[in-house]
Every structure is written in structure tokens, then in C-alpha cells.
DRENDREN-675728 format. One record per residue (C-alpha): x, y negated, z; residue number from 0; residue in one letter. Coordinates in pm, 1 decimal. Layout:
BEGIN
<r c1="X" c2="Y" c3="Z" n="NUM" res="a"/>
...
//
This chain:
BEGIN
<r c1="-0.3" c2="1.8" c3="7.4" n="0" res="m"/>
<r c1="150.2" c2="-325.0" c3="-109.7" n="1" res="k"/>
<r c1="205.2" c2="-604.8" c3="150.8" n="2" res="a"/>
<r c1="-30.0" c2="-857.4" c3="-15.1" n="3" res="n"/>
<r c1="-314.3" c2="-609.6" c3="-22.2" n="4" res="h"/>
<r c1="-244.1" c2="-518.3" c3="341.7" n="5" res="m"/>
<r c1="-263.2" c2="-884.2" c3="427.7" n="6" res="k"/>
<r c1="-610.3" c2="-930.7" c3="256.0" n="7" res="q"/>
<r c1="-746.1" c2="-631.5" c3="453.1" n="8" res="l"/>
<r c1="-609.6" c2="-786.2" c3="766.7" n="9" res="f"/>
<r c1="-776.6" c2="-1120.6" c3="702.5" n="10" res="r"/>
<r c1="-1112.3" c2="-947.0" c3="631.3" n="11" res="s"/>
<r c1="-1098.6" c2="-734.3" c3="940.4" n="12" res="s"/>
<r c1="-978.4" c2="-1021.3" c3="1154.4" n="13" res="y"/>
<r c1="-1271.8" c2="-1235.4" c3="1018.6" n="14" res="g"/>
<r c1="-1517.1" c2="-980.3" c3="1135.2" n="15" res="r"/>
<r c1="-1360.4" c2="-1009.3" c3="1480.1" n="16" res="l"/>
<r c1="-1400.3" c2="-1381.5" c3="1491.8" n="17" res="l"/>
<r c1="-1762.2" c2="-1326.7" c3="1401.9" n="18" res="y"/>
<r c1="-1815.6" c2="-1102.8" c3="1692.4" n="19" res="l"/>
<r c1="-1650.8" c2="-1357.7" c3="1923.9" n="20" res="r"/>
<r c1="-1890.9" c2="-1633.2" c3="1802.5" n="21" res="r"/>
<r c1="-2199.9" c2="-1408.4" c3="1855.4" n="22" res="c"/>
<r c1="-2089.6" c2="-1333.7" c3="2210.5" n="23" res="v"/>
<r c1="-2031.5" c2="-1705.3" c3="2284.8" n="24" res="h"/>
<r c1="-2381.2" c2="-1799.2" c3="2145.4" n="25" res="r"/>
<r c1="-2546.8" c2="-1499.2" c3="2305.2" n="26" res="n"/>
<r c1="-2671.1" c2="-1371.4" c3="1973.2" n="27" res="m"/>
<r c1="-2813.4" c2="-1020.6" c3="1958.0" n="28" res="s"/>
<r c1="-2637.9" c2="-779.4" c3="1734.4" n="29" res="l"/>
<r c1="-2783.8" c2="-501.8" c3="1537.2" n="30" res="r"/>
<r c1="-2628.8" c2="-149.5" c3="1608.0" n="31" res="p"/>
<r c1="-2487.2" c2="-109.2" c3="1252.1" n="32" res="h"/>
<r c1="-2320.0" c2="-448.9" c3="1303.2" n="33" res="s"/>
<r c1="-2153.4" c2="-332.7" c3="1613.7" n="34" res="l"/>
<r c1="-2030.7" c2="-20.0" c3="1454.8" n="35" res="a"/>
<r c1="-1901.5" c2="-221.0" c3="1155.9" n="36" res="t"/>
<r c1="-1718.4" c2="-455.0" c3="1377.6" n="37" res="l"/>
<r c1="-1571.5" c2="-174.1" c3="1584.7" n="38" res="g"/>
<r c1="-1429.3" c2="-18.2" c3="1280.5" n="39" res="v"/>
<r c1="-1298.2" c2="-353.9" c3="1163.8" n="40" res="a"/>
<r c1="-1133.2" c2="-404.9" c3="1500.2" n="41" res="g"/>
<r c1="-958.9" c2="-72.4" c3="1477.9" n="42" res="f"/>
<r c1="-844.8" c2="-130.3" c3="1123.9" n="43" res="i"/>
<r c1="-706.0" c2="-476.0" c3="1223.7" n="44" res="a"/>
<r c1="-513.1" c2="-319.3" c3="1498.1" n="45" res="f"/>
<r c1="-354.6" c2="-58.8" c3="1268.0" n="46" res="l"/>
<r c1="-269.8" c2="-334.4" c3="1020.9" n="47" res="l"/>
<r c1="-107.3" c2="-534.6" c3="1285.0" n="48" res="i"/>
<r c1="120.5" c2="-243.8" c3="1380.5" n="49" res="l"/>
<r c1="190.5" c2="-167.0" c3="1008.6" n="50" res="i"/>
<r c1="270.6" c2="-521.0" c3="936.8" n="51" res="l"/>
<r c1="493.2" c2="-554.2" c3="1245.4" n="52" res="s"/>
<r c1="684.2" c2="-241.9" c3="1138.0" n="53" res="d"/>
<r c1="725.3" c2="-384.4" c3="786.4" n="54" res="h"/>
<r c1="877.7" c2="-705.4" c3="905.2" n="55" res="h"/>
<r c1="1106.8" c2="-527.9" c3="1146.2" n="56" res="q"/>
<r c1="1233.1" c2="-320.9" c3="853.4" n="57" res="r"/>
<r c1="1286.1" c2="-628.9" c3="648.6" n="58" res="v"/>
<r c1="1474.8" c2="-797.6" c3="930.8" n="59" res="d"/>
<r c1="1690.1" c2="-491.5" c3="973.9" n="60" res="l"/>
<r c1="1771.9" c2="-471.9" c3="613.0" n="61" res="q"/>
<r c1="1869.5" c2="-840.4" c3="614.0" n="62" res="e"/>
<r c1="2088.8" c2="-786.8" c3="924.6" n="63" res="q"/>
<r c1="2256.0" c2="-488.2" c3="753.9" n="64" res="l"/>
<r c1="2320.3" c2="-694.5" c3="437.4" n="65" res="l"/>
<r c1="2473.3" c2="-969.8" c3="637.6" n="66" res="h"/>
<r c1="2694.9" c2="-725.7" c3="833.1" n="67" res="s"/>
<r c1="2816.3" c2="-572.9" c3="503.8" n="68" res="e"/>
<r c1="2901.2" c2="-919.3" c3="358.3" n="69" res="r"/>
<r c1="3087.6" c2="-1015.3" c3="676.6" n="70" res="r"/>
<r c1="3268.9" c2="-683.7" c3="663.1" n="71" res="y"/>
<r c1="3388.1" c2="-734.9" c3="307.2" n="72" res="q"/>
<r c1="3501.4" c2="-1083.9" c3="399.4" n="73" res="q"/>
<r c1="3705.4" c2="-967.1" c3="705.5" n="74" res="l"/>
<r c1="3853.3" c2="-680.3" c3="496.6" n="75" res="k"/>
<r c1="3980.5" c2="-923.8" c3="223.9" n="76" res="k"/>
<r c1="4132.6" c2="-1146.2" c3="508.4" n="77" res="e"/>
<r c1="4296.9" c2="-845.1" c3="656.6" n="78" res="f"/>
<r c1="4431.4" c2="-718.8" c3="329.9" n="79" res="d"/>
<r c1="4584.4" c2="-1070.8" c3="266.8" n="80" res="a"/>
<r c1="4747.3" c2="-1074.4" c3="603.1" n="81" res="l"/>
<r c1="4888.3" c2="-719.0" c3="552.4" n="82" res="s"/>
<r c1="5058.0" c2="-819.7" c3="214.1" n="83" res="t"/>
<r c1="5173.6" c2="-1175.9" c3="294.0" n="84" res="t"/>
<r c1="5525.9" c2="-1201.0" c3="438.4" n="85" res="p"/>
<r c1="5524.4" c2="-1383.9" c3="784.4" n="86" res="r"/>
<r c1="5891.0" c2="-1433.4" c3="833.6" n="87" res="i"/>
<r c1="5880.7" c2="-1795.5" c3="701.5" n="88" res="n"/>
<r c1="5612.5" c2="-1895.5" c3="949.3" n="89" res="a"/>
<r c1="5614.3" c2="-2275.9" c3="1006.8" n="90" res="k"/>
<r c1="5669.0" c2="-2402.3" c3="1346.1" n="91" res="p"/>
<r c1="5375.9" c2="-2511.3" c3="1543.5" n="92" res="r"/>
<r c1="5303.8" c2="-2868.5" c3="1588.4" n="93" res="k"/>
<r c1="5401.3" c2="-3041.1" c3="1913.5" n="94" res="h"/>
<r c1="5112.5" c2="-3137.3" c3="2133.4" n="95" res="v"/>
<r c1="5110.8" c2="-3505.8" c3="2226.9" n="96" res="a"/>
<r c1="5162.9" c2="-3590.3" c3="2592.7" n="97" res="g"/>
<r c1="5301.2" c2="-3244.5" c3="2683.9" n="98" res="v"/>
<r c1="5670.4" c2="-3236.1" c3="2779.4" n="99" res="p"/>
<r c1="5890.8" c2="-3060.3" c3="2516.9" n="100" res="v"/>
<r c1="6122.1" c2="-2792.8" c3="2657.7" n="101" res="v"/>
<r c1="6464.2" c2="-2814.8" c3="2488.4" n="102" res="v"/>
<r c1="6670.6" c2="-2510.6" c3="2541.6" n="103" res="a"/>
<r c1="7039.0" c2="-2515.2" c3="2474.3" n="104" res="i"/>
<r c1="7173.1" c2="-2167.7" c3="2386.7" n="105" res="t"/>
<r c1="7539.8" c2="-2076.5" c3="2310.1" n="106" res="p"/>
<r c1="7591.3" c2="-1786.7" c3="2082.1" n="107" res="t"/>
<r c1="7887.4" c2="-1606.4" c3="1920.1" n="108" res="y"/>
<r c1="7957.4" c2="-1351.8" c3="1644.9" n="109" res="t"/>
<r c1="7908.4" c2="-991.0" c3="1755.7" n="110" res="r"/>
<r c1="7738.7" c2="-676.9" c3="1632.4" n="111" res="h"/>
<r c1="7426.2" c2="-744.1" c3="1843.6" n="112" res="t"/>
<r c1="7400.3" c2="-1123.8" c3="1774.1" n="113" res="q"/>
<r c1="7120.1" c2="-1111.6" c3="1526.0" n="114" res="k"/>
<r c1="6932.2" c2="-851.6" c3="1726.1" n="115" res="a"/>
<r c1="6955.2" c2="-1049.9" c3="2039.3" n="116" res="d"/>
<r c1="6848.4" c2="-1380.1" c3="1864.0" n="117" res="l"/>
<r c1="6552.1" c2="-1210.5" c3="1692.6" n="118" res="t"/>
<r c1="6428.9" c2="-1058.6" c3="2019.4" n="119" res="r"/>
<r c1="6455.9" c2="-1404.8" c3="2195.1" n="120" res="l"/>
<r c1="6289.3" c2="-1588.2" c3="1921.0" n="121" res="s"/>
<r c1="5977.6" c2="-1358.8" c3="1941.2" n="122" res="l"/>
<r c1="5927.8" c2="-1476.5" c3="2292.6" n="123" res="t"/>
<r c1="5991.0" c2="-1832.5" c3="2202.2" n="124" res="l"/>
<r c1="5745.8" c2="-1833.8" c3="1929.7" n="125" res="r"/>
<r c1="5471.0" c2="-1818.7" c3="2195.9" n="126" res="h"/>
<r c1="5599.4" c2="-2131.6" c3="2378.7" n="127" res="v"/>
<r c1="5431.9" c2="-2456.5" c3="2270.3" n="128" res="p"/>
<r c1="5622.3" c2="-2784.3" c3="2255.9" n="129" res="n"/>
<r c1="5956.7" c2="-2611.3" c3="2232.2" n="130" res="f"/>
<r c1="6279.9" c2="-2711.8" c3="2060.5" n="131" res="h"/>
<r c1="6581.5" c2="-2473.7" c3="2035.3" n="132" res="w"/>
<r c1="6935.8" c2="-2606.3" c3="2020.1" n="133" res="i"/>
<r c1="7141.8" c2="-2302.5" c3="1907.1" n="134" res="l"/>
<r c1="7516.5" c2="-2369.7" c3="1934.9" n="135" res="v"/>
<r c1="7759.3" c2="-2134.3" c3="1765.2" n="136" res="e"/>
<r c1="8103.0" c2="-2067.5" c3="1921.3" n="137" res="d"/>
<r c1="8272.0" c2="-2099.3" c3="1573.9" n="138" res="s"/>
<r c1="8468.2" c2="-2332.4" c3="1360.5" n="139" res="e"/>
<r c1="8185.2" c2="-2351.6" c3="1116.9" n="140" res="q"/>
<r c1="7808.4" c2="-2262.6" c3="1111.7" n="141" res="k"/>
<r c1="7786.8" c2="-1907.7" c3="993.3" n="142" res="t"/>
<r c1="7544.6" c2="-1808.9" c3="712.6" n="143" res="p"/>
<r c1="7397.5" c2="-1530.7" c3="917.8" n="144" res="k"/>
<r c1="7274.0" c2="-1764.4" c3="1188.1" n="145" res="v"/>
<r c1="7175.1" c2="-2023.6" c3="939.9" n="146" res="s"/>
<r c1="6952.6" c2="-1780.4" c3="756.5" n="147" res="r"/>
<r c1="6800.5" c2="-1648.8" c3="1089.5" n="148" res="f"/>
<r c1="6711.7" c2="-1996.3" c3="1206.5" n="149" res="l"/>
<r c1="6544.4" c2="-2082.5" c3="869.6" n="150" res="a"/>
<r c1="6294.5" c2="-1808.7" c3="920.2" n="151" res="s"/>
<r c1="6257.8" c2="-1795.0" c3="1299.7" n="152" res="c"/>
<r c1="5942.4" c2="-2005.9" c3="1300.7" n="153" res="g"/>
<r c1="6074.5" c2="-2257.1" c3="1563.2" n="154" res="l"/>
<r c1="6173.7" c2="-2618.3" c3="1579.4" n="155" res="h"/>
<r c1="6550.5" c2="-2594.9" c3="1604.7" n="156" res="y"/>
<r c1="6889.5" c2="-2775.6" c3="1578.5" n="157" res="s"/>
<r c1="7189.5" c2="-2570.5" c3="1458.7" n="158" res="h"/>
<r c1="7527.9" c2="-2691.9" c3="1599.2" n="159" res="l"/>
<r c1="7872.9" c2="-2540.0" c3="1626.7" n="160" res="n"/>
<r c1="8191.7" c2="-2595.8" c3="1834.5" n="161" res="v"/>
<r c1="8480.4" c2="-2368.7" c3="1894.7" n="162" res="r"/>
<r c1="8582.3" c2="-2282.2" c3="2251.3" n="163" res="t"/>
<r c1="8953.3" c2="-2402.4" c3="2302.2" n="164" res="p"/>
<r c1="9200.5" c2="-2114.3" c3="2265.6" n="165" res="r"/>
<r c1="9300.4" c2="-2150.9" c3="2635.9" n="166" res="e"/>
<r c1="8952.9" c2="-2087.9" c3="2738.8" n="167" res="m"/>
<r c1="8889.6" c2="-1781.8" c3="2521.9" n="168" res="q"/>
<r c1="8887.3" c2="-1436.6" c3="2671.5" n="169" res="l"/>
<r c1="9183.7" c2="-1227.1" c3="2574.1" n="170" res="g"/>
<r c1="9155.0" c2="-870.1" c3="2444.9" n="171" res="t"/>
<r c1="9035.7" c2="-653.7" c3="2738.3" n="172" res="g"/>
<r c1="9019.2" c2="-947.2" c3="2977.7" n="173" res="e"/>
<r c1="8721.9" c2="-916.6" c3="3220.4" n="174" res="a"/>
<r c1="8423.1" c2="-1146.9" c3="3136.4" n="175" res="r"/>
<r c1="8428.9" c2="-1301.9" c3="3477.6" n="176" res="w"/>
<r c1="8785.2" c2="-1441.1" c3="3449.7" n="177" res="r"/>
<r c1="8682.1" c2="-1745.2" c3="3235.5" n="178" res="k"/>
<r c1="8383.6" c2="-1968.7" c3="3184.3" n="179" res="h"/>
<r c1="8184.7" c2="-1896.2" c3="2874.4" n="180" res="r"/>
<r c1="7952.4" c2="-2135.9" c3="2669.2" n="181" res="g"/>
<r c1="8080.5" c2="-2451.0" c3="2839.3" n="182" res="v"/>
<r c1="8167.2" c2="-2647.5" c3="2514.7" n="183" res="e"/>
<r c1="7855.2" c2="-2526.1" c3="2351.5" n="184" res="q"/>
<r c1="7621.4" c2="-2644.3" c3="2637.4" n="185" res="r"/>
<r c1="7796.6" c2="-2975.5" c3="2667.9" n="186" res="n"/>
<r c1="7764.3" c2="-3035.5" c3="2299.1" n="187" res="l"/>
<r c1="7398.9" c2="-2966.6" c3="2326.0" n="188" res="g"/>
<r c1="7366.8" c2="-3226.3" c3="2608.8" n="189" res="l"/>
<r c1="7544.3" c2="-3487.8" c3="2404.1" n="190" res="s"/>
<r c1="7321.6" c2="-3404.5" c3="2100.6" n="191" res="y"/>
<r c1="7008.2" c2="-3462.6" c3="2300.7" n="192" res="i"/>
<r c1="7129.3" c2="-3796.9" c3="2430.2" n="193" res="l"/>
<r c1="7262.6" c2="-3918.4" c3="2089.0" n="194" res="e"/>
<r c1="7001.2" c2="-3767.6" c3="1853.1" n="195" res="h"/>
<r c1="6696.1" c2="-3693.1" c3="2053.3" n="196" res="g"/>
<r c1="6497.0" c2="-3965.0" c3="1888.2" n="197" res="a"/>
<r c1="6541.4" c2="-3785.5" c3="1559.7" n="198" res="d"/>
<r c1="6374.0" c2="-3465.3" c3="1661.8" n="199" res="f"/>
<r c1="6174.3" c2="-3536.2" c3="1979.3" n="200" res="l"/>
<r c1="5829.3" c2="-3698.3" c3="1982.7" n="201" res="p"/>
<r c1="5903.9" c2="-3872.0" c3="2315.1" n="202" res="d"/>
<r c1="6278.4" c2="-3871.3" c3="2432.1" n="203" res="v"/>
<r c1="6156.0" c2="-3950.5" c3="2784.1" n="204" res="n"/>
<r c1="5921.2" c2="-3650.9" c3="2816.3" n="205" res="n"/>
<r c1="6159.6" c2="-3357.8" c3="2789.8" n="206" res="v"/>
<r c1="6277.3" c2="-3075.0" c3="3010.1" n="207" res="i"/>
<r c1="6626.9" c2="-2938.2" c3="2947.5" n="208" res="v"/>
<r c1="6707.1" c2="-2569.3" c3="3004.6" n="209" res="y"/>
<r c1="7033.7" c2="-2362.9" c3="2957.7" n="210" res="f"/>
<r c1="6926.7" c2="-2044.6" c3="2797.1" n="211" res="m"/>
<r c1="7147.0" c2="-1733.0" c3="2717.4" n="212" res="d"/>
<r c1="7072.8" c2="-1545.5" c3="2401.5" n="213" res="d"/>
<r c1="7049.9" c2="-1208.8" c3="2568.5" n="214" res="d"/>
<r c1="6845.8" c2="-1277.4" c3="2886.2" n="215" res="n"/>
<r c1="6471.1" c2="-1193.6" c3="2921.2" n="216" res="t"/>
<r c1="6226.6" c2="-1470.8" c3="2992.5" n="217" res="y"/>
<r c1="5864.5" c2="-1474.5" c3="3106.3" n="218" res="s"/>
<r c1="5637.4" c2="-1713.6" c3="2913.4" n="219" res="l"/>
<r c1="5516.5" c2="-1831.5" c3="3254.7" n="220" res="e"/>
<r c1="5869.1" c2="-1973.4" c3="3319.0" n="221" res="l"/>
<r c1="5829.4" c2="-2237.9" c3="3044.4" n="222" res="f"/>
<r c1="5486.7" c2="-2353.2" c3="3182.7" n="223" res="e"/>
<r c1="5635.0" c2="-2374.2" c3="3528.6" n="224" res="e"/>
<r c1="5915.4" c2="-2598.8" c3="3430.7" n="225" res="m"/>
<r c1="5700.9" c2="-2862.2" c3="3250.0" n="226" res="r"/>
<r c1="5610.2" c2="-3029.8" c3="3571.4" n="227" res="s"/>
<r c1="5969.8" c2="-3073.7" c3="3684.0" n="228" res="i"/>
<r c1="6038.1" c2="-3425.3" c3="3810.2" n="229" res="k"/>
<r c1="6418.6" c2="-3401.5" c3="3863.4" n="230" res="v"/>
<r c1="6553.8" c2="-3042.8" c3="3894.3" n="231" res="v"/>
<r c1="6341.0" c2="-2727.0" c3="3916.6" n="232" res="g"/>
<r c1="6481.1" c2="-2403.6" c3="4060.6" n="233" res="v"/>
<r c1="6377.7" c2="-2039.0" c3="4071.3" n="234" res="w"/>
<r c1="6533.0" c2="-1698.6" c3="4142.1" n="235" res="p"/>
<r c1="6709.2" c2="-1492.6" c3="3871.1" n="236" res="v"/>
<r c1="6692.7" c2="-1110.3" c3="3874.6" n="237" res="a"/>
<r c1="6982.7" c2="-871.1" c3="3815.1" n="238" res="l"/>
<r c1="7264.2" c2="-1112.2" c3="3877.0" n="239" res="t"/>
<r c1="7532.2" c2="-1177.2" c3="4144.0" n="240" res="g"/>
<r c1="7546.7" c2="-802.0" c3="4219.4" n="241" res="g"/>
<r c1="7197.6" c2="-823.1" c3="4369.8" n="242" res="l"/>
<r c1="6844.7" c2="-747.2" c3="4262.8" n="243" res="l"/>
<r c1="6789.2" c2="-1122.6" c3="4255.8" n="244" res="w"/>
<r c1="6979.7" c2="-1425.2" c3="4348.4" n="245" res="e"/>
<r c1="6845.2" c2="-1778.2" c3="4408.9" n="246" res="g"/>
<r c1="6680.1" c2="-2021.9" c3="4643.6" n="247" res="p"/>
<r c1="6489.6" c2="-1935.0" c3="4951.2" n="248" res="v"/>
<r c1="6200.2" c2="-2169.5" c3="4997.3" n="249" res="c"/>
<r c1="5894.8" c2="-2266.6" c3="5192.3" n="250" res="n"/>
<r c1="5633.0" c2="-2532.8" c3="5148.2" n="251" res="a"/>
<r c1="5891.3" c2="-2797.4" c3="5261.3" n="252" res="n"/>
<r c1="6130.2" c2="-2711.2" c3="4986.8" n="253" res="g"/>
<r c1="6461.1" c2="-2524.7" c3="4953.1" n="254" res="v"/>
<r c1="6572.6" c2="-2393.8" c3="5288.7" n="255" res="r"/>
<r c1="6869.0" c2="-2181.3" c3="5173.6" n="256" res="g"/>
<r c1="7001.5" c2="-1935.4" c3="4918.2" n="257" res="f"/>
<r c1="7006.2" c2="-1563.4" c3="4874.7" n="258" res="h"/>
<r c1="7349.3" c2="-1478.9" c3="4743.6" n="259" res="t"/>
<r c1="7640.1" c2="-1243.9" c3="4828.1" n="260" res="s"/>
<r c1="7936.4" c2="-1418.6" c3="4670.7" n="261" res="w"/>
<r c1="8111.8" c2="-1742.6" c3="4776.9" n="262" res="r"/>
<r c1="7821.7" c2="-1857.2" c3="5008.4" n="263" res="t"/>
<r c1="8010.0" c2="-2184.0" c3="5059.8" n="264" res="d"/>
<r c1="7904.8" c2="-2303.0" c3="4721.9" n="265" res="r"/>
<r c1="7674.2" c2="-2606.0" c3="4783.5" n="266" res="f"/>
<r c1="7435.3" c2="-2490.8" c3="4496.1" n="267" res="f"/>
<r c1="7491.8" c2="-2111.9" c3="4448.6" n="268" res="p"/>
<r c1="7275.2" c2="-2081.7" c3="4137.4" n="269" res="m"/>
<r c1="7268.3" c2="-1882.8" c3="3823.0" n="270" res="d"/>
<r c1="7273.9" c2="-2082.9" c3="3498.1" n="271" res="m"/>
<r c1="6924.8" c2="-1938.3" c3="3420.3" n="272" res="a"/>
<r c1="6789.6" c2="-2044.1" c3="3755.8" n="273" res="g"/>
<r c1="6723.9" c2="-2406.9" c3="3702.0" n="274" res="f"/>
<r c1="6609.7" c2="-2678.6" c3="3453.3" n="275" res="a"/>
<r c1="6607.9" c2="-3053.7" c3="3472.1" n="276" res="f"/>
<r c1="6396.4" c2="-3355.7" c3="3351.6" n="277" res="n"/>
<r c1="6575.3" c2="-3559.0" c3="3086.9" n="278" res="i"/>
<r c1="6540.8" c2="-3866.9" c3="3308.2" n="279" res="k"/>
<r c1="6791.4" c2="-3709.6" c3="3552.7" n="280" res="a"/>
<r c1="7040.4" c2="-3687.4" c3="3264.2" n="281" res="l"/>
<r c1="6964.7" c2="-4048.6" c3="3159.1" n="282" res="h"/>
<r c1="7045.9" c2="-4156.6" c3="3509.4" n="283" res="e"/>
<r c1="7368.7" c2="-3940.9" c3="3503.7" n="284" res="h"/>
<r c1="7470.7" c2="-3971.6" c3="3144.8" n="285" res="r"/>
<r c1="7820.3" c2="-3837.2" c3="3212.3" n="286" res="s"/>
<r c1="7697.4" c2="-3516.4" c3="3376.2" n="287" res="a"/>
<r c1="7864.0" c2="-3221.4" c3="3208.0" n="288" res="r"/>
<r c1="7972.7" c2="-2866.8" c3="3280.7" n="289" res="l"/>
<r c1="8332.7" c2="-2880.1" c3="3402.6" n="290" res="d"/>
<r c1="8542.4" c2="-2611.3" c3="3249.1" n="291" res="p"/>
<r c1="8822.3" c2="-2666.2" c3="3509.3" n="292" res="t"/>
<r c1="8632.7" c2="-2569.9" c3="3811.6" n="293" res="v"/>
<r c1="8687.0" c2="-2238.2" c3="3987.8" n="294" res="h"/>
<r c1="8494.5" c2="-1947.1" c3="3843.0" n="295" res="y"/>
<r c1="8144.8" c2="-1921.3" c3="3978.9" n="296" res="g"/>
<r c1="8130.7" c2="-2295.8" c3="4064.8" n="297" res="f"/>
<r c1="8022.4" c2="-2402.3" c3="3720.8" n="298" res="l"/>
<r c1="7650.1" c2="-2445.9" c3="3801.5" n="299" res="e"/>
<r c1="7712.1" c2="-2583.4" c3="4144.2" n="300" res="s"/>
<r c1="7944.7" c2="-2852.2" c3="4007.1" n="301" res="s"/>
<r c1="7686.7" c2="-2955.6" c3="3745.1" n="302" res="f"/>
<r c1="7396.7" c2="-2971.2" c3="3978.2" n="303" res="l"/>
<r c1="7606.9" c2="-3173.7" c3="4224.4" n="304" res="t"/>
<r c1="7629.2" c2="-3443.1" c3="3950.5" n="305" res="q"/>
<r c1="7264.5" c2="-3436.3" c3="3874.0" n="306" res="l"/>
<r c1="7137.4" c2="-3430.7" c3="4242.3" n="307" res="l"/>
<r c1="7397.6" c2="-3636.5" c3="4406.4" n="308" res="d"/>
<r c1="7461.8" c2="-3345.0" c3="4659.5" n="309" res="n"/>
<r c1="7093.7" c2="-3372.4" c3="4774.3" n="310" res="k"/>
<r c1="6928.3" c2="-3040.0" c3="4796.2" n="311" res="r"/>
<r c1="6599.5" c2="-3195.1" c3="4899.4" n="312" res="e"/>
<r c1="6554.4" c2="-3306.5" c3="4535.8" n="313" res="h"/>
<r c1="6540.8" c2="-2951.6" c3="4417.3" n="314" res="m"/>
<r c1="6173.4" c2="-2844.7" c3="4332.8" n="315" res="e"/>
<r c1="6089.8" c2="-2471.6" c3="4393.6" n="316" res="p"/>
<r c1="5896.8" c2="-2312.4" c3="4108.7" n="317" res="k"/>
<r c1="5752.4" c2="-1964.5" c3="4066.8" n="318" res="g"/>
<r c1="5532.8" c2="-1935.0" c3="4373.1" n="319" res="d"/>
<r c1="5787.6" c2="-2107.1" c3="4596.2" n="320" res="l"/>
<r c1="6068.7" c2="-1900.2" c3="4443.0" n="321" res="c"/>
<r c1="5891.5" c2="-1570.1" c3="4528.1" n="322" res="r"/>
<r c1="5822.9" c2="-1470.7" c3="4164.8" n="323" res="k"/>
<r c1="6082.3" c2="-1348.1" c3="3914.5" n="324" res="i"/>
<r c1="6038.2" c2="-1510.6" c3="3578.9" n="325" res="l"/>
<r c1="6387.7" c2="-1445.1" c3="3424.1" n="326" res="v"/>
<r c1="6610.4" c2="-1151.6" c3="3417.0" n="327" res="w"/>
<r c1="6987.4" c2="-1168.4" c3="3358.6" n="328" res="h"/>
<r c1="6991.5" c2="-879.4" c3="3107.8" n="329" res="t"/>
<r c1="7283.7" c2="-794.7" c3="2888.5" n="330" res="r"/>
<r c1="7280.5" c2="-599.1" c3="2560.5" n="331" res="t"/>
<r c1="7523.1" c2="-309.3" c3="2576.2" n="332" res="a"/>
<r c1="7803.8" c2="-318.0" c3="2309.4" n="333" res="d"/>
<r c1="7728.5" c2="-47.8" c3="2046.7" n="334" res="p"/>
<r c1="7975.7" c2="234.4" c3="2001.1" n="335" res="k"/>
<r c1="8138.5" c2="205.2" c3="1654.7" n="336" res="m"/>
<r c1="8367.7" c2="514.3" c3="1661.2" n="337" res="k"/>
<r c1="8221.7" c2="658.0" c3="1337.1" n="338" res="q"/>
<r c1="8231.6" c2="320.7" c3="1172.4" n="339" res="e"/>
<r c1="8601.9" c2="297.5" c3="1255.6" n="340" res="q"/>
<r c1="8657.2" c2="634.6" c3="1096.0" n="341" res="l"/>
<r c1="8482.2" c2="523.4" c3="777.5" n="342" res="l"/>
<r c1="8692.2" c2="201.1" c3="758.6" n="343" res="i"/>
<r c1="9011.2" c2="398.6" c3="791.4" n="344" res="a"/>
<r c1="8885.9" c2="604.2" c3="490.8" n="345" res="k"/>
<r c1="8800.0" c2="287.6" c3="301.7" n="346" res="g"/>
<r c1="8435.6" c2="383.3" c3="311.4" n="347" res="q"/>
<r c1="8284.3" c2="131.6" c3="563.3" n="348" res="q"/>
<r c1="7905.0" c2="67.9" c3="558.2" n="349" res="s"/>
<r c1="7804.1" c2="-177.6" c3="293.3" n="350" res="d"/>
<r c1="7868.5" c2="-521.7" c3="438.1" n="351" res="p"/>
<r c1="7603.6" c2="-673.7" c3="205.1" n="352" res="a"/>
<r c1="7345.7" c2="-518.6" c3="439.6" n="353" res="v"/>
<r c1="7313.7" c2="-774.0" c3="713.5" n="354" res="e"/>
<r c1="7293.8" c2="-631.0" c3="1066.6" n="355" res="v"/>
//
């Protein structure tokens, strides 16, 4: 039965019902056959209402299924496009106005795991808004490998280089702790911010500076914590100093002491990854730099002394009053190259055109 015909039947039956209602209201007497007719009409009207209701529900369901199918096809096209489009050249996200920019200064040097370490770190940094990376190579020239990496890392960056003086370089087999590392690179980064910050920062007075190693592990929460720093913010660092963690011991009144096991006489016994500072502190102490001549282990303490004028009360505890670990002093193991050395001896080394 077609929908239009059903509607006509419905109207006819419904009209009979209205006639019955008018008769009741006017106290009209009804003939027996009229009552029977109206009763049948009422029953037919009830059935028609059910049929029409079911019909409209089916129509609505068909429309919903059609809409869902169209939406599915649209999402499938978008997914296929994402699956086939390279993402390595992702553009850096735009800086958000009014939010401090975190500028991280990272020394790096040529080694087998350099690109792997930088890649892993960049995947974390991509999730940090308002971020600028100053990557400083310990080399005479900027290397093509690092240049290519930065061009596709999806971050705002500055690429610098400076070679560590020969007298400060580690000798073959010399223990890592014997000499400071990354001093010249970090100092160059500080000078670059002061001299060229206006060229790459939206607001040179709304900046947080952080010394970041290329093989440490960082929580995203750390970067949000440091945005509120007024002078110098501090927090503990895990897996350093021969301890599970090393750093400030704090309460609601500020830094009350330090958890450390080596040279407890240091005024600021901090790890390089355990503090960041507001650019205003550097503007007020423009000559503050890392001193390569200080005793090993006193590099951070010497620098903080310059920024804080020997005042611990200016240190700002972060990370739940320094009870939360947000950075780990991890280190990538040097890969074993015994088989590669054997191939080199035979003149059959791995293809150097394949960049590792």
C-alpha cells in the first residue's frame, strides 16, 4: 500500500472520529450502525497510525545509515591521505602570544648514536608549545647530518657550532668526569640569546632558558612547570650523582637543603638538568657564564652563584615542591662496533652513504 493512499485512509477514518466527538459534545443520539462504523474507523485509524509511524522510522533509519556511510567514506579518504603523505617535514607550530617561550640550549657532538639521540629527543619536544631549540655542535663546522636532521625535525631551532678547546677535550680512554663538557657550547647559546633573541623570539623579555642534554629523558610536565619561573626554578634529577635522585629538599617555605652524596660543601649542589631561569635574570647578570676553570662538579654551582648572588631564597621549587621526578639523567650506551671494525680491515665497511 502506497504512503499517499494510506494517508487518505487515515484522514477518512480520523474524520469519522471527529464526527463521533462532535456528537458526544452535542448530546446527539447515534444509530447502532453509525456506532459500529465509527468503531471500525477508529480501529483502522489506530492501525494506520502504527503503520505510518513504522514507515517514518524506517525512512529516518535509512537516512541515518546513508549519512553514516558518507561520513565513513570521507574519513577513509582522510586516513588514506595521512597514510601516504610524508610527515617528516612537519612545520613548527606557531607560538602562542603571551605564553613564555622555553629556549633550550643543547650541546651535541659527532658519535654513532647522535642522530638516534636527537631524533628521540625531538619527538618529545614536538609536543611542547612555545619552544625554541638552540642546538650547538662541538665542531669546527656545522655538519650536514645535523643540518638535515634539524631541517626536518618540526621545531623552531637555531643551529650553531663551536669547537671545544683542545686542552678541554677528553683524551683517548680518559674518564668522562675528568673534564667539563659542553661549556663552550652552552656559553655560545647564552650569548646568542642576548645578541640575537629579537630575531627569533616574539618577546625577548618573556623567555625561560634551560640547559638540555641530547640524551636525557624529559617529562612534558617539566616544560609547563618552568613557564612560571620568576628568577631560577629548581627540581630533582633522577639517576645522577650516584643516587636514585639528586637535588633540592623543599617545603612550603622554599629550598631547605639538598640531597646529594658528593662534595656537600657546594653552595648549589645541582645537576645541569635540575634548573632553568628567567631571561630577566640573565639580563640583570649579562656576564654570567659557565666557568671552564672551576673544579669538576662545581660548574653548576658556580653559574647559579652568579645568577642568584649567593641567595638560596631566590630558588623556586617546582615539581610538587621537588617531590616529583620530571627529568632523568639517562645515557645512551656506546654500540659495539667489533664486526664493523673487521669489515673496515677487509675494505668492506658498511656503505657510508646510508646515514645512521
